[in-house]
N, C-alpha and C positions, 0 to 999 in steps of 0.2 A: 472529561472523558476519563472513565475508570476502567481498570484493569479487568475488573469482573465483567464488563459489557463486552469483552473480546473474546474469541474462541481461539486458543493457541494452536499453532500449526504442528500437530501431532506427528509423532513417527510413524504409527499406523492409524488410518481414520477410514471411515466409511466412504465410499463413492456418494457423491451428491445424489439424492433421489433414491438412496436404498432403504428408507423407511425410517431414518432418524428423525425424531420428533424434536421441534424447535421448542427451547425454553420459554420463550416469549413470542406471541404471535407476530409482532411487527419487528423484532430483531431475529434475524435467521442466520446462526452461525453458519459459515460455510465450510464444510468438512471435505478437504481435498484426499483425493486417493493418496496411497504411501509414495508414489513415484512424484506426484506433483507437491506434495509436502516435502519432500527432499529439495525439489527445484526452487520452492519458496524459501526455503530456510538458506539456500545456498545463494540467493538473490539478497539475503538481508532480511526479508520478511518474516516477522513473528508471529502476527494475529491477522485475520481477515474477518470482518464483520459485514454481512450482506442484509441491508434494509431495503428491499424494493430495487430500485435503480440506484442508490445510493451504498456506496462501499466505503469503509474505513479500513486502511491498512496501517498496521503498526510495524515499522522498521526497528531492527534491532543492531547494535554492534558499529563497525566500521563500514561506510558505505564509500568504497574505494572504485578506483577505475575498474579493477577486477570484478567486482558485482555489477557495474553500470550497464553492461549489455544483457545480462541475465535479468537484471530488475527492471529495465526497458521492456524485454519481451513479455514479462508476466504483467505489468502495468497493461500493455497494449492488449494482451489477452484479456483482461477485465473489461476493458472497452468492447472488444469485440464480442464479448459475452454479453453485452447490454449494460454494463455499468454506464451511467451518465453523470454521476456527481461522485466524487473521489475525494475522501479526505485522507491525506497522509500524516500519520502521528510519527514525529521524530524524538519524542520525548526519551526513548532508549537509544538514540544513535549517539556514539562517543566522538565519531568523526564523519563528516560528510565533505568527501573530495568533490572539487569541481565536475569532475565527470560523473560522478554521482547525483550531483544536483542538477546538472544538465539534461538528465533522464526527465526531468519534470517538463522541459520544453516540449518534447515530443508528446508527452502524455498529454499536456495542456493542448496542444495543436488538435491530436486526435480527439478529445471530448470537445471542443470547440466546434469541429465538423459536425458532430452529432447534437450540438446545443447544450452540452454539458458543461460541468465547471470543475475546477481543481482547486484545493485549499489545503495549506500546509500547516500543521500546529504542532506544538511543543518542542520548538526548534531552541537549543541550548544556544548561547551568545555565540559560539563559535560558527554554529551550523547556520545560524541565522547571518552572520557576517558573510558566510560564502554565499548565501542565497541573495543577501543585497548586491554583492559584488557582481553577481551575474544579471542583475536586474530583474530579480524574482521577488524582492522583498515584500511586495505587495500580495504575494500569494502567502506569505509567513504571518501577515498581521491578522 
């Protein structure tokens, strides 16, 4: 996964469906409203890339218990909006708390209820150890 494949969460971006043309017909950068962009950044979400029912989410920085509830709400929202397959990129995450990693349990449950899947990519050794400790190592392989 290359950084150029992702649309950054901007400070100010047009609302989805406002006429913004996609750079690639099969990869549509999702451009959130300014309010949504702020919520995503607070949850630790740096970029979102939508390709049909596949969504790639890149997280950044420290994902602590403080961000866990917000991150869970944002990921649940993606599933409610039609996401069926979610790839979470942790390559820019410097610290992943157990509570932050635990968010993936609820997300995986919601995706499985609709026949979807979840994969975690790019976890550093410390984040991968946290995932393994919680029994989620298979998601990160």
